[in-house]
Wavefront OBJ file of the C-alpha trace (Angstrom):
o trace
v 122.473 281.572 -16.155
v 124.334 278.572 -17.463
v 128.037 279.005 -18.139
v 129.030 278.073 -21.709
v 131.116 274.906 -21.840
v 134.113 276.773 -23.255
v 134.132 279.106 -20.208
v 133.648 276.450 -17.535
v 137.332 276.002 -16.676
v 137.920 279.756 -16.359
v 134.827 280.221 -14.203
v 135.865 277.303 -11.987
v 139.306 278.777 -11.448
v 137.866 282.239 -10.747
v 135.478 280.749 -8.180
v 138.272 278.768 -6.505
v 140.353 281.965 -6.354
v 137.595 283.759 -4.414
v 137.280 280.780 -2.050
v 141.045 280.824 -1.481
v 140.733 284.556 -0.722
v 137.920 283.873 1.776
v 140.009 281.163 3.438
v 143.009 283.501 3.667
v 140.755 286.165 5.208
v 139.539 283.653 7.812
v 135.854 283.989 6.861
v 135.335 280.677 5.020
v 133.298 278.087 6.957
v 132.470 275.464 4.303
v 131.003 275.070 0.848
v 130.467 272.650 -1.946
v 128.627 271.790 -5.094
v 125.299 270.090 -5.484
v 125.676 266.475 -6.637
v 123.597 266.372 -9.813
v 123.743 262.546 -9.814
v 121.727 262.318 -6.585
v 118.083 263.238 -7.018
v 116.591 265.514 -4.351
v 114.257 263.928 -1.826
v 111.315 265.479 -0.022
v 111.151 263.753 3.377
v 107.890 263.967 5.355
v 107.585 264.018 9.141
v 106.565 260.327 9.124
v 109.763 259.366 7.290
v 108.186 258.739 3.895
v 109.879 260.391 0.955
v 109.364 261.269 -2.672
v 111.882 262.160 -5.355
v 111.066 265.826 -5.697
v 111.997 269.265 -4.435
v 110.287 272.551 -3.715
v 108.838 273.969 -6.956
v 110.867 277.167 -6.641
v 114.147 275.205 -6.601
v 113.577 273.092 -9.719
v 116.137 275.194 -11.585
v 118.736 275.222 -8.787
v 122.148 274.439 -10.175
v 125.544 274.926 -8.655
v 126.608 274.954 -5.072
v 126.822 277.011 -1.947
v 129.343 278.697 0.268
v 129.033 279.534 3.953
v 131.061 282.461 5.228
v 131.133 283.913 8.723
v 131.112 287.673 8.383
v 130.697 290.546 10.842
v 127.982 292.451 8.947
v 125.401 292.086 6.208
v 127.332 294.694 4.208
v 130.410 292.462 4.357
v 128.266 289.532 3.194
v 127.032 291.564 0.235
v 130.609 292.399 -0.749
v 131.642 288.733 -0.631
v 128.508 287.662 -2.539
v 129.409 290.195 -5.228
v 132.930 288.728 -5.483
v 131.486 285.243 -5.869
v 128.882 286.451 -8.395
v 131.599 288.093 -10.447
v 133.748 284.950 -10.410
v 130.839 282.631 -11.206
v 129.310 285.004 -13.765
v 125.891 284.691 -12.211
v 123.836 286.224 -9.426
v 124.149 284.768 -5.951
v 121.384 284.315 -3.403
v 122.425 285.657 -0.019
v 120.930 284.089 3.101
v 121.636 284.639 6.778
v 121.769 281.829 9.319
v 119.757 282.056 12.491
v 122.015 280.569 15.119
v 120.760 278.049 17.662
v 120.331 279.825 21.000
v 121.272 276.615 22.840
v 124.632 276.110 21.163
l 1 2 3 4 5 6 7 8 9 10 11 12 13 14 15 16 17 18 19 20 21 22 23 24 25 26 27 28 29 30 31 32 33 34 35 36 37 38 39 40 41 42 43 44 45 46 47 48 49 50 51 52 53 54 55 56 57 58 59 60 61 62 63 64 65 66 67 68 69 70 71 72 73 74 75 76 77 78 79 80 81 82 83 84 85 86 87 88 89 90 91 92 93 94 95 96 97 98 99 100 101
């Protein structure tokens, strides 16, 4: 869903409020927006690249937020807060941590 131009400032402030809440709760790791001015690259194992992306991400717009949470249920609650602030559904993913780190 694209936010109407007249609502963009309010949505931005609502999103920043949730991020401030996550920071205050000590669960915020990092986040950011996707730079629409930089085209995505698909980089092959031999180092060659093409200006494209995975077909399923052609419509990706927005940004991402990484939170460190104790449970999946907690992650769902935070994703719901972000979805409410941003006025759009959020995709929730879980990191698989490197066993050697």
